[in-house]
C-alpha positions, 0 to 999 in steps of 0.5 A: 500500500502506497502512502496515498492509499494509506491516507485514503484508508485512514480518512475513510475509517475516520469518516465512518467512525464520525458518521457512527458518532453522528447517528449515536448523537441523534439517538442521544437527542431522542433519549433526552426528549423522551426523558420522563418529567417529575413533580415536586415532592414537598414544599418549595425550598428557599433558593439563593441564586449566586452570580459572580461578576467580573468585568462587563458582559453583553446583555448582563442587565437583562440576565439579572432581570430575568431572575427577578420575575420568577414564577416560583411559589417559594422564597428566593434571593439573588446575590451578585458577587462583585470581584471589584467592590468599587466597580461603579458601572456594576453598582449602578446596574444593581441599584437600577435592578433594586428600583425596578424590582422592589419586591425581589430580594437582591443583594450585592456582596463585595468579594474583593479578596483573591483566594486562589487562581480561579477568580470565579470560585474565589468570588463564590466562596466569599458569597456563600456565607451570605446565602440564606437558601437551603438550595444554592444555584450558581450561574454565570453573570450573563446567563438569562433564564425563563420564568419557570427556571427556579420552579423546575430546579426545585422540582428536580431537586425534590427527588431524593436521588438527585444531587445536582441540576445543570442546564443546557444552554444556547449562545445568543449573539448581537443583532449584527454578529461578526463571523467569530461570534456566529461560529461560537454560538453555532458551536454551542448548539450544534457541537458542544450540546450534542456532545453533552447529550451523547455523554449523558446517554453513553454514561447512563447519566450526567457526571459533570456540571455546566457553568450555565447552572449548578444547582444543589442543596446546601447540605450536598455542597457541604457533603462533597467538600464545598467549593474550596477544592475548586479554587485552583481548578479551571473547569470548576463547574465540571468538577463540582458535578463530578464530585456530586456524582462520586458521592452517589447522587444523580446529576440531572440535565434539566429541560429548561434551556438558558441563554448566554450572551456571545460577545463580538469576538475578535479573531484572537479572542475567539482563538483564546476562548476556544483553546481555553475551552478545549484544554479545559475539556481535555484535562477533565475527560482525558479518555473521552476527549481523545475520541472527540477528534473522531466526532468531526465527521465532516472535515474527515469526509472532505479530506477523504474526497481529496485523498481519494482523488475525488472518487465517486464513492468518497462523494457519496460518503460525504453526502451521507455525512453532510445529511447526518450532520445537518440532521443533528444540528437541526435536531438538537439546535432547533428541536431541543434548544429552540435556537433559531440562529442555527437556521441562519448560520447552518451554511457555516457548519463545515467552517465551524467543524474544521475549526473544531477539529483544529482546536482539538488537535491544537489543545495537545500542543501546549498548556497555556490559556488566557482567561479574562485577560490573565495568562495561566498554565494548565497542569492536570486541570489546575491553574498555575499563574504565569 
């Protein structure tokens, strides 16, 4: 076998493996849709929502406001943790929020100390003593939710076997997004979330958390060691969910889809964010991440067309892969996540998948990441300040 034939054979095998993944992912999406819904057991608990804040995120005020109009029968409060207690813009937003929602329990918590390399966890640790709720909900500053968000969390957590709730999410772009923000949002809905659903099916449950929502009982948080073990971790959300799973409790992916705002990335900003994300997943799920490279069936199929010398069978295989890829994108992105942006940007799927394969390979080339302007080295999932 000459080198050209070897390359053709390898790309054919990788393409077929990628096609198998796409079919499995579609089954995983079907499994999630058919999951039974539960009802609330007992009285609704008091809930504290904790949002750590650093810098300015797009659509942040709307995200805050979405937590103040909850159709929830129990008591709840919103804590906003300020990593910079003197941030005038954030303080003004909180004062506006308190004026517009006088019946909501909204408090700002100064969190000026840096307790570890993970600034988010550092802020959360300083917020936690101020929380009144028996259920703690943590989500990022730019996460916006629907009016039944807390009711759904309370219902799922009322099941004795459930230890944590996390939530699927979509990335919402600006009215006139640039290419990089569109690729980011498209990747969340058609690449990342299908991967989450596939892991949920193959692992027979979720074994990690997503930063979109980490909701758990205060007692559960205490039983798994609290937040202190996460102070040096990059993937703190993943690790907290993993700790709950190790404690013998279920992590549930809620039916509620939440929204994060995608900024107008520059090219370098897009690269930095994707590389941070890739290396975080690499260190969190080492064996699973190796197989992630196979999931990019579309780039492998395109490479196979070239490697075969544009032979007719390779075009047939490319057509099958493209059909399966579009079906998965529509099934998850539109059917489950209700993300209309997927329809707008469907033509960008080959570009997004080629970038995805590139970042997968590049993630093994080093350990440096950039997070909100700070540079770190990543060693076994832990952050080391440069």
